C-alpha positions in Angstrom: 82.1 121.8 63.6 84.9 122.0 66.2 84.6 122.2 70.0 86.9 124.0 72.4 87.2 122.8 76.0 88.8 125.3 78.2 89.8 124.4 81.8 91.1 127.0 84.3 92.6 125.6 87.5 92.4 128.2 90.2 94.5 128.7 93.2 92.3 127.4 96.1 92.7 130.7 98.1 91.6 132.7 95.0 88.8 130.5 93.8 85.9 132.5 95.2 87.4 135.8 94.1 88.1 134.4 90.6 84.6 133.2 90.2 83.2 136.6 91.3 85.6 138.4 88.9 84.5 136.1 86.1 80.8 136.8 86.6 81.2 140.5 87.1 83.8 141.3 84.4 84.1 138.5 81.9 80.6 137.3 81.5 79.1 140.5 80.2 81.5 140.3 77.2 81.4 136.5 76.9 77.6 136.4 76.9 77.5 138.3 73.6 78.9 135.0 72.1 76.4 132.7 73.7 75.4 131.2 70.3 78.7 129.4 70.5 78.6 128.5 74.2 77.7 124.9 75.1 78.1 125.5 78.9 80.1 126.8 81.8 80.9 124.4 84.7 82.6 124.4 88.1 84.1 121.2 89.3 82.6 119.6 92.3 84.3 116.1 92.4 87.7 115.3 91.1 90.2 118.2 90.6 88.6 121.0 92.5 88.7 124.8 92.0 88.3 124.6 88.2 86.2 126.6 85.8 85.5 124.6 82.7 83.7 125.9 79.6 82.8 124.2 76.3 82.4 126.2 73.1 81.3 125.1 69.6 82.4 126.8 66.4 81.7 126.2 62.7 85.5 126.2 62.0 88.8 127.5 63.2 88.3 130.9 61.6 85.1 131.4 63.6 86.9 130.4 66.8 89.8 132.8 66.0 87.4 135.6 65.3 85.6 135.2 68.6 88.7 135.2 70.8 90.5 138.0 68.8 87.4 140.2 69.1 87.1 139.5 72.8 90.7 140.2 73.6 90.4 143.5 71.8 87.7 144.7 74.2 89.4 146.8 76.9 87.2 145.4 79.7 87.9 141.8 78.7 91.6 142.5 78.5 91.6 144.1 81.9 89.7 141.0 83.3 92.4 138.7 81.9 95.2 140.7 83.6 93.3 140.4 86.9 92.5 136.7 86.5 96.0 135.4 85.5 97.6 135.7 89.0 94.7 133.6 90.4 95.4 130.7 88.0 97.5 127.6 88.5 97.0 126.6 84.9 95.0 126.9 81.8 94.3 124.1 79.3 92.6 124.5 76.0 91.6 121.5 73.8 90.3 121.7 70.3 88.1 118.6 69.5 86.1 117.3 66.6 82.9 115.4 67.2 83.1 111.6 66.9 81.0 110.3 64.0 78.7 108.5 66.4 76.6 109.6 69.4 74.9 112.9 70.1 76.6 116.2 69.6 75.7 119.5 71.4 
């Protein structure tokens, strides 16, 4: 099992519009992959204006399949073009579960 932590830092003046765009245009496609989704979060303390999401996958091939399939969807590709100007940065981390403790 691997986990992917994605963090999108939004321009403060675009934060509300980016979240509305995400909900209206990205979520309908992303929700089809909810079996891999651990959760979506919006920062409240610390670095603000961030959308953070955590995904779990059986392996790298499953991860690649999800994102390749999503990017091939015209609506999701159009969403990406609209979102990019609203971003300050994007960070993706691929992680393995530690051998101790609970795992989602």
